[in-house]
N, C-alpha and C positions, 0 to 999 in steps of 0.2 A: 570444519567446525564453524566457519564463518557463515555459511549459508543457513544452518539452523538458527543461529543467533539473529540473522536478518529476518527470518520468518517469524521468530518469536517477537522481535521488535515490531514487526508489521502488525501482528495481531494485537499487541498492547496499544499501539497507536490507533488502530481501528477501534478498540474499546474506548479510548479517550474521545475520539471523534463522535462515536455513537452516544456516549454519555452527554457530551455537549449538545448534540442534536436533540436528545430527550429533554434536556433542561430548557431549551429554547422552544420546544414544540408547542407549549401551551400558548405562547404569544405569537409564534410564527409557525403555522401549520406545515410549511414546506421545509422546516429545519432539518428533518431527518434526511430528506433528499439532498439538500445542500451539503450536509455533513458528509454524506456518502460520496458525492461528486468531489468535494474538496479533499477528502481522504485519498481518493484514487489519483487526483492530480498531484498531491504532495508526495504520495508514494511513488508515482512515476518519476518525479524529479529525483527522489532519493535513490531509486533503483538505477536510473540513468547515471547518476553521479558515481554509484558503486561500479557500474560497468566502465565508465571513463577511467576511474582509478585503476581498475584491473588492466586496462589497455595501456594507459599512459605511464603509470608508475610501476606496476608489477611485471609488465612486459608480455602479457598474454595478447594473443591476436583477437580481433573482433569475432572471428568464427569460434574461438574457444570460449569467449565470454558470453556470447549470445544465448546459449542454452541456460546458463546461470542467471542471466538477466531475465529471461522468460520465466524461469521458476520463481525467482525472487519477486517479480512484478505480478505475474498472472495469478498465482495461487492466492495471495492476499486480496487482490482486486476481485477475483471471483468469489471469495468468501464475503467480501463487503457487499457485493451486488446480491448475492444469495441471501444474506441476512436482511438486507433492505427489502428484498422482494417477498421473503417468506414471513418475516417476523415484525416488521415495522410498518 
């Protein structure tokens, strides 16, 4: 249940970053690109912290947590890059 919640949170955070990018794009033309890069960096930190929590606190091994990290990080990052490339 935790992974779908992380993915939903990732998409909501992406929407917030893209809205901010659109708001600033009239004064700063590269705002959408900056918002996308900032989102990917912030989401990488959040996903890495989630992996660290799983290894350090929950007792999973790195090999067990790595596929979950990949899913939690790569899917939203790919969506962000795809949205930036195709629609903005």
